[in-house]
N, C-alpha and C positions, 0 to 999 in steps of 0.2 A: 565825421572825418579822422578823429583820434581812435585808431583801432586797439584792440588788446595788444597787438603787435607793436604798435607805437611805444605804449606805455611799458610793455615788458622790454622793449629797447632802452628807454630812459633807465629802468633799474639796473639792467645790464651794465650800462655806462656809468652809472653812479658807483657801483661796486668795483668796477674794473679802474676808473680813476683814483678812486680812493685807495685801492690796493698798493699801486706803484708810488702815488704822491705822499703817502703816509711816511715812506723811508727817506724823503728828501731832507728836512731839518737834521736828521742824525747821521747821514752818511758822510758828511765832512769831518765829523768827529772821528767816526769809526776808521775811515780812510787815514786820518792823522794818527792813531793809535796803532796802526799796522806799520809806520813809518812813511806814509805817501802824502805827507802834507804840501809837498810841491806840485802834486797831482790832481789837486781839486777841481780844475778845470775839466778835467776828463770824465768826471762823474757824471756829466750832463752831456759832454760831446761824444763819448764812447758810445753812449744809449743812443742819442740822436742819428750817429752815423750808420749802425745798423737798421735803424728805423727808416732812414732815408733811402739806403740801399736797397730794401726789401720792399719799398712801395711800389716799383714797376711790376714786380711779381706779383704783389697783393691786388694790384689793380686788374692786371689781366687775368688772374684766378678768379676774382670777384666777377668779372663779365663772362667768364668759361664755366668754372665749377660750381659758383654759388655764392651769393652774399655770406650765408650762414657758415659754411666750412672754413671761410676766411677769418670770420670772428672767432670761431672755437678755435683754432690754430693760436690766434694772438692770446686769447684767454689761457689756454694751456701752457703756453711759454712763461707768461706772468706767474701762474701757479709753481711750476717748477722752479724758477729762478728765486722765488721768494723763500722757497723751502730750502734753498742751497746756500743762502747768505751766511747762516750761522756755522757752516764749515769752512769758509774761506779763512786762511790765515797768513796770506801774503799779500802783498800790494799786487803782484802781476796776476794773481787769482781774482783778486776783486775786479780789476780792472777788465779780465776775460769774462767776467760774470756780466758786467755792466753791458758790455759789448752784445752779449746773448740776450740780455734781458731787452735791449732796444727792439729786439725782433715782435715781441708783444705788441708795441704801439704802432709798428710797421704794418700790422695786420689788422687788429681787431677795428680802430677807426675808419680804415678804408671800408671795410665791410657795412660798417654801421651806417656812414653817410651815404652809400648806395643804396641800401635798404630803405633808409627814411625817403630818398628821393624817388623810390619805386612805389611808395605807397600815399605820398603827400603831392597834392594837385599845385601846378605852378604859382597861382596866386596867393598859397598860404604857405608858401616854402619858407620865407624868412621867420615867418612866427613858427613852424615847426623846428627849424634850425635854432630858434632861440631856446624853445622849451626843451630840446635834447641838450644845448649848452647848459639848461639850468641844472639837468641831473648830473652832466659832467662837472660843473662847478661846484655843486654840493660835495660830490666827491671831492675835488681838489680842496675844497675848504675843510671838510671833515678830516681829511687824511693828515695834512701837516699839522692842524690843531690837535688831534688826536693822538699823533705817534708819540711825540715827546712826554705825554703824560702815561701812556702804555709803559715807555722805556723807564720812566722815573718809578713808575709803581711797581713793575715786575723787572724785566731785563730787555735788553736789546735784542736777544735771541727769541725772546717773546713776541716783540714788534714784527719779526721777519716772518714768524710762523702765521701772526694774523694776516700780514700783507698778503701771503700765499693763501689763506683761507677765503679770503674774500674775492680773490682772483678765481678760486674753485667755485665759489656762489654765482659769480658772474658767469662762468662757463655753464652750471647748471640751468641758469634761465634762459640762456640760448637754445638749450634743448627742448623747450616748451614752444618755441617759434617755428613758423610756416615760412618756408623759402620763396623768395619774389622774384627771382630770377626767372624768365619764362622757360618752359621746358623745352621749347624749341633750341634756346641757346645754351642749354647746359650739356657739358661733357663730363665723362668721367676722368679724375685726376690721372695724368700719365706725367712722365718725366719730360717728355718734350715739349710741354707746355711753359716749361721754366727757360725754354730757349726763347730770347726776345729780339725782335727787330728794333731798328732805332724808333720807328714810329710808334713801338709799344712801350719805350720807356717814357717819353714826354707826349702830353696830348696839346697840340699846338692851340688848339680854341680856349685852353686854359692857361695861357703864359701870362697874360694881364694880371688876373688874380694871383697867380702864383709869384709875380714880380712884387706885390704890393706885400704878400704874405712873408717873403724872404726878409724883407725889409723892415716890417712890423713887429716879426718874431725874433728877430735879432736881440732885442732888449729883455725879451722874456728869459733867454739862453744866459744872459750876464746877469739878471736879476736871481735867478736859480741858484747861480754859482755864488755870488758875493753877499745876497741879503744874510743869510745865517751868520755870517762874519760881521756884518754891519750892525745886525742886531745886538750882537755882544759888544760891540762899541760903543753903541748908545745906552748900555745899561740894562738891556732886556735879558731876563734870566733865562735858565736852562728850558723852563716849561713854556716860556715866551717865545721861543726860537721861530715858531711857526705863527706869530700873530700878525706879522706883515702880510703872509699869504693869506690868513683868514680874511682880514680886512679886505684884501683886493678881491678875494673869489667872493664874499657876500656882497660887496658893492655891484660886482659883475653879475651876480645872480639877481639882484634886485633889478636892475637895467633889464635883463632879459625878460623878466617876468611882465615890466609893464611897456617895454618897447620893442618887443619881439616881432610886431608887424611894421615897424617904422620903415624898413627898407622896401617893404612891400607897397607902401603908400607913396614913398617919397623916391624910390629908386635906389640901387645899391651904391653907385657912386657917388651921388650927393652924401648919402650917409657915411661913407667911408671918409670922406674928406674930413667930415665933423670929426669922426671917432679918431682919426689919425692926428689931427691937430691937438686934440685932448691928450692923445697919448704923447706927443711931444712935450706938452706942458706938464705933465705928470712927471716926466723924466727929468725936464730942467728943475723942477721942484725938489727931485731926489738928489741932483747935484748937489745942491745946498742945504739939504736935511741934516742940520747939527743938532736938532733936539728930537725927543720921540713924538711930539707933535706933528712937526712938519714931515717926519718919516713915515707916521701912519697916515697924515692926509695925503701924502703922495700915494700911498697903496690905495687908499679909496678912489682917488681920481684915475689912476691906472686901472681899477677895477671896472670903472664907468666907461672908460675907453675901450677896454677890452669886450666889455659887455655888449657895445654896439659894433665893434669890428669883427669880432670872430664869427657869428652868425651869418653875418652880411657876405662876408669872403666865401663861407660855404655856398650860401645862396647864390651868390654870383658865379660861381665856379659851376654849379649844376645848371644854372641859366643857359650858360654859354657851351655845355656840353652835348653831344649827341646821345640819345638813351641807349644805344648798344655800345657806347663807349664812355658810359658814366664812371664805373669803376676806374678806367686809365685817368680820366680827367682829375677826378678826386685824388688820386694817388699822386697827380703832378703837382697838385697844390699841396698836398702833404710832403713831398719831396722838398717843396721849397721851404715848407714849415720846418722841417728837421733840419734842413742846411741851415737856414737862419737862428734855431736854437743852438746848433752845434758850433755855429762860427762864434756867436755871442758868447757861450759858455768857454769857448777855448780862448779867444782874444781877453774877456774879462778876468780869467784865472793868470793869464799872462800878464798883462797891466796890472792887476791887483797885486800879485806877489806877494800875499800875506803883510801888506803894508797899508795901514789904515788910511795914511793920506793920500793913498792912490785911488780910493773910492771915487772921489768926484769924476776922475778923468774915465772910469768906466761907464759912469751915466751920462757923461758929455758926449761919449762916442755913439752910445744909444740915443740919444735925442738927434744926433745927426743924421741917424739912419732913418728916423720916423720922419723926418724934414725933407730927406729924398723922397720917401714914399708920397709924402703930401705933394711935392712938386709933381711927381708923376701923375697922380691922380687927378691933378688941376690942369696939367699942359698934355700928358702924354696919354689919355682914354677919354671916350666920348662918354657923357654923362646920360645919353639917351637908353631908356631900357630896352632890354633885349624880349623879343616875343618868343613864346615856347616853340 
């Protein structure tokens, strides 16, 4: 079942996620040195804004032009933006570059998910999404862990160029893959394809998983914004700023390896109820994490919950979608993802305000959003499986 195309896609995702995630531990300090300490919430928010805006376009193009062209464009944007960070010297220039960088994740993951859905049968979809998530998680773990070491051993500019180089490798891998969109559906790119009707912005069949995604990804945006500062407050050194992300991602990786087929066996909604409850518990623990032990324990539990949650949301979205509108359905779920991360980052930055005593309030709000998601999963949707 797992063809060379599947494993190449996993490799490409690993390189892509490692590319832009390796910058995250260093960007708050970089922005502070530029004089933008009060704009830390915009590091993630602007990135996710353009990612979210571009999702309807990437979804439509994935269903018309092809999966691979959409992925290639996303990786190309990631390569170019990483290359230009060393040339930024103003807060406005930095924020503009973050805005442009967001187009990368607006395109690449949309094409990736549609591609995987094309080549994997329904009854193994949760497992496949779990394995793809393993590749992405490895990149997300290696990136934040490696980034501070590269900066400490060489320079921040070297880190930016290394990020750009990894995106270029991801792009090169995609050049070896075969398009999966049927030839009868393919069109040559033209500008009129960028004109969208309302029914091309959101896919109604995907609104239930999109709602859960929005509420469950809000905490991730908040965590990306405040965890580097919380790490320093708890006494973690410069090279250890990415330790939370490493623990979280490795726990997520392990869960995806051993529980990839869980939702294939027991259903998407029952697994999401469990994972969302664990997510709320991890955030509640983070609210009272006044020691390194509790801080990293919360990271591990957050990773376990995410390892169950993420591939199940992908699989549930694809289950509900029509094959000819699969790209749009995935894009709808990703719009919710970016909105959740962006709102989480903005509100976290505003609530935190560079005051350590405000950190528990950030995590308390995140806990509340996951409890809302849990309530919706219990009382708002059916637990019955969806037939292909």
